[in-house]
C-alpha positions as a printed Julia matrix, in Angstrom:
443×3 Matrix{Float64}:
 25.59  -17.69   32.41
 23.53  -17.25   28.8
 21.72  -19.89   27.19
 23.39  -20.85   23.99
 21.03  -20.17   21.11
 20.34  -21.48   17.9
 20.3   -19.04   14.81
 19.19  -20.0    11.74
 20.18  -17.49    8.87
 18.08  -16.68    5.56
 19.56  -16.0     2.55
 19.17  -12.25    2.19
 20.93  -12.03    5.6
 24.3   -13.2     4.2
 23.79  -11.1     0.67
 23.1    -7.97    2.69
 26.21   -8.32    5.2
 28.54  -11.18    4.34
 30.32  -10.84    7.98
 27.22  -11.55    9.48
 28.3   -15.07   10.01
 30.69  -13.57   12.89
 28.13  -11.54   14.69
 26.52  -14.32   16.62
 28.99  -14.74   19.78
 29.02  -17.66   21.3
 25.91  -19.31   19.85
 25.23  -22.05   17.13
 24.76  -20.25   13.56
 22.78  -22.79   11.11
 22.7   -21.85    7.19
 20.41  -24.24    5.39
 21.81  -25.92    2.44
 18.99  -23.94    0.61
 20.74  -20.75    1.42
 23.81  -21.88    0.13
 22.17  -23.06   -3.39
 20.63  -19.55   -3.17
 24.36  -17.88   -3.02
 25.33  -20.18   -6.06
 22.68  -18.44   -8.23
 23.55  -14.78   -7.28
 27.29  -15.09   -7.3
 27.6   -14.48  -11.2
 25.85  -11.15  -10.83
 28.26   -8.09  -11.4
 26.38   -6.18   -8.91
 26.94   -5.48   -5.02
 24.96   -8.59   -4.44
 27.11  -10.9    -6.33
 30.09   -9.6    -4.85
 28.58  -10.29   -1.1
 27.27  -13.6    -2.82
 31.42  -14.67   -3.65
 32.47  -13.08   -0.29
 29.82  -15.5     1.5
 31.29  -18.43   -0.4
 35.0   -17.92    0.24
 34.44  -17.33    3.69
 32.42  -20.69    3.86
 35.33  -22.21    2.04
 37.61  -20.82    4.4
 35.87  -22.12    7.34
 35.5   -25.61    5.52
 39.24  -26.11    6.19
 38.88  -26.4     9.74
 36.52  -29.2     9.59
 33.01  -30.8     8.46
 30.59  -27.94    8.15
 27.71  -30.5     8.77
 29.07  -31.52   11.62
 30.29  -28.33   12.8
 33.56  -25.76   12.78
 34.3   -23.14   15.21
 33.68  -19.52   14.23
 36.91  -16.94   14.89
 34.64  -14.8    17.45
 33.38  -17.78   19.11
 30.42  -20.11   18.15
 29.86  -23.17   15.89
 28.73  -22.56   12.48
 26.86  -25.6    10.66
 25.53  -26.27    7.71
 22.01  -27.96    8.11
 20.0   -30.24    5.3
 16.21  -30.75    5.21
 14.37  -32.8     7.5
 13.34  -36.37    6.27
 10.27  -35.91    4.5
 10.77  -32.56    2.82
 10.1   -33.3    -0.37
  8.66  -31.02   -3.06
  5.14  -30.59   -2.98
  4.69  -32.45    0.11
  3.78  -31.12    3.53
  6.27  -30.96    6.47
  5.28  -32.38    9.99
  6.68  -29.65   11.79
  5.04  -26.85    9.43
  1.77  -28.71    8.27
  0.21  -25.43    6.46
  3.18  -25.21    4.16
  4.05  -26.79    1.14
  7.8   -27.47    0.31
  7.94  -26.13   -3.31
  9.4   -22.78   -2.51
 12.92  -21.89   -1.31
 11.48  -19.81    1.49
  9.0   -22.48    2.44
 11.61  -25.18    2.8
 13.78  -22.72    5.26
 11.16  -22.13    7.17
 10.44  -25.9     7.88
 13.97  -26.43    8.31
 14.09  -23.76   11.33
 10.87  -25.32   12.85
 12.71  -28.48   12.39
 15.69  -27.24   14.42
 13.52  -26.06   17.06
 11.8   -29.25   17.31
 15.16  -31.3    17.26
 16.78  -29.28   20.43
 13.67  -28.12   22.09
 15.8   -27.08   25.36
 17.72  -24.55   23.08
 16.3   -21.4    21.86
 15.7   -21.31   17.88
 15.79  -17.97   16.42
 15.14  -17.64   12.51
 16.96  -14.39   11.39
 15.8   -12.73    8.0
 15.28   -9.87    6.65
 11.89  -10.77    4.74
  9.2    -9.24    6.38
  6.66  -11.62    5.14
  8.63  -14.89    6.16
  8.62  -13.23    9.82
  5.2   -13.09    9.64
  4.91  -16.52    8.51
  7.5   -17.44   11.45
  5.39  -15.88   13.82
  1.91  -18.07   12.88
  3.85  -21.06   13.75
  5.03  -19.7    16.84
  8.8   -19.68   16.03
 10.86  -16.82   16.93
 12.21  -14.54   14.29
 14.0   -11.46   14.26
 15.57   -8.82   11.67
 19.18   -8.62   11.32
 19.77   -5.56   13.21
 23.75   -5.58   13.75
 24.1    -2.57   11.29
 20.35   -0.51   12.62
 20.15    2.66   13.85
 17.31    4.01   15.56
 16.29    6.97   13.71
 14.99    8.3    17.34
 18.22    7.98   18.61
 20.32    9.21   15.49
 23.0    11.78   16.01
 21.4    15.06   15.07
 24.96   16.81   14.98
 24.03   19.96   17.13
 22.9    21.18   20.53
 21.67   24.31   22.0
 23.39   25.45   25.46
 22.79   28.43   27.88
 25.57   30.63   28.6
 26.28   33.95   30.89
 26.76   36.69   28.88
 30.19   37.4    30.12
 31.31   33.75   28.82
 29.84   34.55   25.06
 31.85   37.67   25.17
 34.96   35.48   25.98
 33.93   33.43   23.21
 33.78   36.54   20.8
 37.07   38.29   22.07
 39.42   35.12   22.32
 38.07   33.01   19.65
 37.75   29.86   21.66
 36.22   28.68   25.28
 36.33   25.33   27.28
 33.39   23.38   26.7
 31.04   23.67   29.94
 30.41   20.52   32.19
 27.33   18.71   31.07
 26.73   15.66   28.42
 29.19   14.49   26.29
 29.94   16.37   23.24
 31.28   15.4    20.07
 34.12   17.05   17.9
 32.87   19.35   14.94
 29.5    18.88   16.77
 27.82   22.54   16.36
 25.73   24.57   18.57
 23.69   27.55   19.45
 24.61   29.58   22.36
 21.58   31.2    24.51
 22.07   33.86   26.7
 21.36   33.07   30.34
 18.52   35.21   31.33
 17.59   36.85   28.25
 16.8    33.44   26.33
 18.31   35.3    23.06
 20.03   33.09   20.62
 22.97   35.16   19.84
 25.94   33.19   18.62
 26.56   29.72   16.49
 29.74   27.91   17.38
 31.22   24.39   17.31
 33.32   22.17   19.36
 36.83   21.82   17.83
 38.23   18.62   16.64
 39.7    17.5    19.88
 36.11   17.7    21.39
 37.38   20.12   24.28
 36.67   23.82   23.11
 33.73   26.07   21.56
 34.93   27.85   18.78
 33.13   30.26   16.23
 31.97   29.52   12.78
 33.41   30.47    9.42
 32.37   33.61    7.74
 30.48   31.77    4.79
 28.04   34.95    3.39
 28.41   34.02    0.17
 29.24   30.5    -1.51
 29.23   30.49   -4.98
 26.4    32.68   -4.89
 24.66   30.55   -2.42
 23.73   32.3     0.93
 22.87   30.35    4.1
 18.95   30.99    5.04
 19.02   29.08    8.24
 21.18   28.29   11.2
 21.64   24.56    9.81
 22.83   25.66    6.44
 25.69   27.96    8.15
 26.34   24.95    9.74
 26.86   22.99    6.75
 28.38   25.46    4.49
 31.35   25.57    7.99
 32.11   22.07    7.62
 31.71   21.86    4.07
 34.48   24.58    3.88
 36.74   23.35    6.62
 39.96   21.88    5.38
 40.58   19.81    8.2
 36.84   17.62    7.99
 37.43   15.31    5.24
 33.91   13.5     5.92
 30.72   15.04    5.82
 27.17   13.86    6.27
 24.05   15.99    5.45
 20.73   14.56    6.13
 17.78   16.46    5.72
 14.1    16.05    3.8
 13.73   17.06    0.45
 13.92   20.91   -0.13
 16.57   21.6     2.66
 19.55   22.33    0.29
 21.69   19.64    1.01
 22.63   18.81   -2.49
 22.89   22.3    -3.49
 25.24   23.35   -0.47
 27.32   20.44   -0.85
 27.73   21.84   -4.75
 28.07   25.1    -4.14
 31.14   24.43   -1.46
 32.61   22.28   -4.04
 32.7    24.45   -6.74
 34.28   27.08   -4.69
 36.88   25.05   -3.51
 37.48   23.21   -6.73
 37.43   26.19   -9.25
 37.88   29.2    -7.04
 40.59   28.01   -4.3
 42.11   25.57   -6.35
 42.31   23.11   -3.42
 41.0    19.83   -5.31
 41.9    18.87   -8.81
 38.23   18.21   -9.51
 34.64   17.87   -8.15
 33.18   14.69   -8.67
 29.6    14.02   -8.23
 28.04   10.21   -7.91
 24.6     8.94   -7.31
 23.07    5.26   -7.13
 21.11    4.33   -9.97
 18.03    3.17   -8.37
 14.76    4.28   -9.68
 11.58    5.53   -8.16
  9.24    3.38   -9.1
  9.0     1.05  -12.3
 12.28    0.88  -14.39
 12.35    1.99  -17.83
 14.11   -1.04  -19.32
 17.44   -0.56  -21.08
 18.34    2.67  -22.42
 20.31    3.11  -25.74
 23.1     5.12  -26.14
 27.03    5.76  -24.93
 27.8     5.38  -21.14
 27.09    8.99  -20.49
 23.48    8.83  -22.67
 22.36    6.16  -20.42
 23.57    7.56  -17.12
 21.99   11.07  -18.09
 18.46   10.35  -16.56
 19.71    9.37  -13.14
 21.88   12.22  -13.0
 19.47   15.07  -14.43
 18.88   16.11  -10.67
 22.97   17.1   -10.38
 22.71   18.92  -13.62
 19.56   20.92  -12.26
 21.58   22.08   -9.4
 24.49   22.81  -11.31
 22.44   24.52  -13.98
 20.83   26.8   -11.0
 24.24   27.37   -9.25
 25.55   28.6   -12.91
 22.86   30.99  -12.7
 23.66   32.52   -9.48
 27.47   32.54  -10.51
 26.95   34.34  -14.12
 29.18   37.24  -14.64
 31.97   36.05  -12.45
 35.29   35.01  -13.73
 34.64   31.43  -13.08
 32.9    30.5   -16.31
 29.43   28.71  -16.99
 28.77   25.09  -15.53
 28.76   23.78  -18.79
 32.56   24.61  -19.46
 33.54   22.88  -16.62
 31.62   19.55  -17.18
 33.06   19.58  -20.86
 36.49   20.62  -19.16
 36.23   17.62  -16.78
 36.6    19.91  -14.02
 33.57   18.33  -12.53
 32.53   14.82  -13.25
 29.39   13.32  -12.87
 29.23    9.49  -12.78
 27.37    6.52  -11.19
 28.6     4.52   -8.07
 28.54    1.36  -10.06
 32.34    1.24  -11.16
 33.77    2.79   -8.17
 35.36   -0.67   -7.0
 39.37   -0.97   -6.99
 39.72    2.83   -7.55
 41.87    5.13   -5.38
 40.51    8.92   -5.54
 42.76   11.52   -4.29
 42.64   15.18   -4.35
 38.99   15.59   -5.35
 36.13   16.91   -3.37
 33.63   13.93   -4.13
 29.88   14.42   -3.45
 27.66   11.35   -3.28
 24.04   12.09   -3.65
 20.77   10.27   -2.0
 23.17    7.9    -0.01
 20.35    6.5     1.83
 19.49    4.25   -1.18
 23.21    2.52    0.03
 23.94   -0.3     1.85
 26.36   -0.24    5.02
 28.9    -2.42    2.75
 28.26   -0.02   -0.24
 29.16    3.02    1.71
 32.27    1.3     3.41
 33.55    0.38    0.01
 32.95    4.11   -1.19
 34.69    6.01    1.63
 37.71    3.4     1.46
 38.23    4.48   -1.78
 39.06    8.03   -0.38
 42.95    9.04   -1.31
 45.08   11.75    0.24
 43.8    15.03    0.21
 40.26   14.04   -1.05
 36.93   15.39    1.15
 33.74   13.27    0.62
 30.56   14.49    1.17
 27.31   12.05    1.96
 23.83   13.64    1.19
 20.7    12.02    2.18
 17.27   11.19    3.38
 16.65    8.01    5.38
 12.85    8.54    4.99
 13.08    8.49    1.01
 14.36    5.43    0.34
 14.17    3.42   -3.17
 16.36    0.4    -2.54
 14.29   -2.74   -1.7
 17.05   -3.99    0.51
 17.41   -1.48    3.01
 15.41    0.82    5.32
 15.42    3.69    7.33
 17.43    2.03   10.15
 19.54   -0.36    7.89
 20.37    2.12    5.18
 24.71    2.98    4.54
 23.62    6.48    5.34
 22.61    6.28    8.75
 25.2     3.47    9.65
 28.09    5.95    8.88
 26.48    8.59   10.45
 26.34    6.78   13.64
 29.97    5.27   13.63
 31.71    8.41   12.55
 30.59   10.65   15.27
 33.23   10.83   17.67
 35.57   11.25   14.92
 37.39   14.68   14.61
 38.11   14.49   10.84
 34.21   14.28   10.22
 31.15   16.28   10.93
 27.23   15.78   10.4
 24.61   18.2    10.46
 20.76   17.42   10.36
 18.87   20.03    7.95
 14.9    20.51    8.91
 13.73   23.53    7.09
 12.95   23.25    3.65
 14.31   26.29    1.41
 13.09   24.93   -1.9
  9.72   26.54   -1.78
  6.63   27.33    0.02
  4.76   24.71   -2.04
  7.76   22.12   -1.54
  8.08   22.84    2.37
  4.48   22.35    2.85
  4.38   19.31    0.94
  7.23   17.5     2.84
  5.35   18.29    5.8
  2.0    17.09    5.09
  2.14   14.29    2.42
């Protein structure tokens, strides 16, 4: 039988995931009173952080109906929740007996002191301080207090699903695939629905056929013909994989991962324009991205909402302009005309909550800057007939509250890999320019 542990939660854990209280089964969850005070400060914000703060307050209030929070109330999935107070003598400006080197002036210091007091009060029970603040974990280590990051929603990038594999088959089996359009999946490791593969001829080692696991996960089928999509031709096999799933009407969620210059956004936009403008399968093409800057903020921007969003959305306009140039002379018209008519809509993600988006081709760019809860909010807005594409690079994150393993993009890739309505492709080769590819590899 495992020992019961005391988990002391920092504010940033609850603001990151309002459901964190429920993820410490059969243990005691301790929330310092300072955390409640900090959550109260954030609850008035209109941001996602404010929404999370309000969710935490509502959950704590619901648990309060079951008994005294200071004495402990049972959690729905096992364990006990308690709100804990400062130990005696923890007054602003005074040293604490459990952390003699820490002044009680800052909130972080008081929370750390309280975690140390919990360990001293119950030495027979392991005390673990859970925080997403790296420096606070370092301070805890100095005092010998076990500190951990909140890892319930984290994914190790080394183990992240790539979306494709290679397999060696006899020439006769490959010929059967070409002739019949499908073959059973050979025995071996587990293969996921819509996972892509390269078939290698046995003996020769020649990479001959690109294929995909069908949505049932039982057969291999050849890819669609994607030689020209709004002026774009696939330059490598990963781009071929990407265009195949982008154009497949049975796949409703596509995640494209890759470093800068691999063509994630351009391929998604090209497929969206074809499906929306040429094939008329969707009402409009929506392109959205989080408004998070790289480096210092520019401050408040003047003008209308469209003018304020223009700097954030300029990369999208650049890609649309390039596609418009590639498609000049065709009957669909210029991209600027499609923007004016509302066929293409470029917007920020801050106003998506509460919407129901039906019969639209939706692209969410720079999805690595979203939290898991934000991604859930976005994907659950998808209505009937809508296809959603998430593009991102988990190694280029500008959001200070997520990292390469805890962002919403890798979270959704990991959770959806076994679903027949989703597909994931990792693009590895840069095609923007020789300079861009060299910079991405060297810098």
